[in-house]
N, C-alpha and C positions, 0 to 999 in steps of 0.2 A: 719287340712289340712297340707300338706307337700309341701314346695316350691321345685320345680324341681332343683333350684340352689343348694339345699342341697345335691343333688345326683351327682355322678361323673361317667362318662363313664370309663370303664376299658380300659384305653389306654396304659397300660404297664408302667405307671409312679408310680404305687402304690405298687410296690414289687411283682406284679403278671404279668404273660404273658398276652398280649392283648387277648381279646375275639376273637376267630378265626371265628366267625359266621357273615354272612352278608346275606341280601336278595336283590334281583334285584328290579329295579324300579317299575315294575308292581305289584309285591307282596308287596312292601312297600306301594304303594298307596292303595292296598286292606286292609292292616293292618291299615292304617290311617282311612279309611272309616269304618272299623269294630269298631274301638275305638270311632269314632264320632257317629256312629249309635247305638252302643250297649255298652255304658260306664258301664252299670251294670255288664258286664262280667269281667271287670278288676280285681275285688277282687278274682275271681276264678283262675286267673293266674297273680298274682301280680309281680311287679318288686322286685327282691331280691337284697338287699344291705347289706354290712357288717356295723360294728359300725361306720366306717369312712365315710359311704355314697357311697362307691365304689360299682358300680353295678356288681353283679356276674351273674345275670340272668335277662333278660328282656331289654337288650340294645336297641333292635329294638322298643319295646313298648315305652321306654323312648324317643327315637328319634322321634317316631311318635307323641307322646304327644307334644314335643317341636315344631314339624313341624305344628301341629294343633294350635299352639299359646297358649297352656295350660301353665300356670305359676305355678299353685298349683294343687295338686291332693288330693283326700280324703285319709286319713291315711290307709284305707284298700286296697289301690292300691299298697302299698309298704310294704314288709315284711323285717324287719331287723333281720339278724342272728347275734348272739353274741357268742363269745368264740370259733369260728372256727379257727383252725390252718391254716397256709398258704397252707399246703398240702391238707387239706379238701376243702379249697376255690378253689384250682387248679382243684381238681377232680370234684367239682360241675360245674365249668365253662365249662369244656370239656364235661360233661354229659348233661348239660342243652340243651334242644332242639336238641339233637343229630340227631333226625329224620327229622328235618325241616331246611329250609334255605340251604345254601351252605357253604362249608368250604373254607377259604383262605389258600390254600395249601402252599404257600410261608411262611405264618405266622406259620402254623403248623410245617413246616420243620425247621424253624429258631428259634422258641421260645418255643417249647415243646419237651420234651424227648420222644423218640420213645416208651419206656416202658410205660409211662403214657397213650399214645394214644392207644397202644395195649390193655392195661388194661381197657380202656374206651369203647372198642368194635370196634375200627377200625381194619381192617385187613391189612396185609402188602401190598397186591395188591392195596387196596384202597389208601394207603399212597404213594406208589411208582408209581402206574400206570403200574407196571410190572406184567404180568400174567404168563409168562413162567419162567422156572427154578425152582430149588429146594431151598426152604428157608434155610438159615443158622442160627444156634443158635446165637442170638444177644449177648449172653455173652461169645461167643467163643473168646479166647484171643490169639489163634495161629496166625502165620503169614498167610496172605491171600494166597491161592493157586493161581498159575498162571492161573488155569482154572476158576477162579471166577472174576467177575466184581463187583465193589462196588459203590453204589450210593453216590455221593459226598455230598448230602444234608442230608440223613438220616442214611447212613452207611449200608443199607441193602445190603447183598452180594448175588449174584445169579450166576448160571453157564453161561458161555459164550454161 
């Protein structure tokens, strides 16, 4: 058995950016019900933690277990990865559950590099909410043209 107190939410204090995923109240209640009704499914999608117990994937499952009053979980509910670089952990965090939940766009804008997000499958329109205009090369080092506007959060430049 693994005590949930041995695991730590990725809250940005462990040398990694905060996990940018969250789920709304109704979906969280459904997740809690799913774990309570079908605990045998947890090993199929375990909580992923690094050697220090920092959760890289499964933050919502961890929170659901705590919300259900669970203090200890079977060892096969948690998978510990070892030897991962911070870069690999960052990539896993952003790719995990990419198709589920919702993104905290402020956290993405403030704690993640645009290049990491684009490499993880985000598109520029998804990150900026801007669908008009021509994308500008992110590595472009020239002075911005007067015909371009620049997003203050992510640096994306687009035509006026």
